[in-house]
N, C-alpha and C positions, 0 to 999 in steps of 0.2 A: 421099850428099847429106844434109846435116843436116836433120832434121825429117821424113824419109821413113822409114816402117816398113812391113814386110810381115809378116803373120801367117797361118799355115796351120794348120788343125785338121782332123783326120780321126777319125771314130768308126765302129766297126763292131759290129753286134749279131747274134748267132746264137742259135738254140734258143729263139726267142720262142714262148711257148705260145699258140696261136691260140684255145684254148677261152675265153680271157679277153677276146677282142676280138669286136666285132660287125660288122666290115666284110665286104663280099662276098668280098674276097680272102682274109680269114681263114676264111670258110665253105668256100671251095675248098680251103684248106690242111687244114682238119679232115676233109673228105671224102677227101682223098688221104693222110691220116695223116702230114703233114709239119709241121715247125716253120717259123716265120717267120725271115726274115733282113732286115737293112737296113744301109745305110751312109750316111754324111753327110760332105760336104767343105765347109769354109768358108774362103774366102780374103779377107783384109782388107788393103787398101792405104790407108795414112793419111799425110797430110802435115800437119804443124803449122808454122805461120808462126813464125819464130824471133825476129823483131825488128819494131820499128815500131809503129804504132797498132793493128794487128791481131795483135800478138804473142799467142801461145797459142791462136789460133783454128785449129781443125783441120777438115779435110774427110776423110771416110773413105768408100771404096767397098767394100761387102761383097757378095760373090757366094757363094751357097750352093746346093748340090745335094744332094737327098735321094732315095734309091732304096730301095724296100721291096717285099717280096713279100706283105705283109699289109695295106698301106694305100696311099693314093694317093702317087705320087712328086711331088716339087716342085722347082722352080727358082726362085730369088729373087735379086733385085738390090736393094740399098739404097744410098742416098746419105745420109750422116749428117754433120751439122755440130755441132761442140762448141766451147764456150768455157769455160775454167777460171777461176773467180773465186778470188782469194786474199784472205783476210780478215786 
């Protein structure tokens, strides 16, 4: 379908030094002698109008998930609208 895009991102971190962090989770890791870990996944679905009076207007839905052993985990949904100006 013209104008529709899908983007996927994934990041993973390991061996995070908890001595540099001040969270309760990091304190627990320090007591147990363990390193921190985390991962994040972001999915973007975007549709851009291809013609007419709203040409180049886009709507994007972003869903992200973050999990961590040294900080609070998070889930997030965003709805983003864009318009590109051409000079």
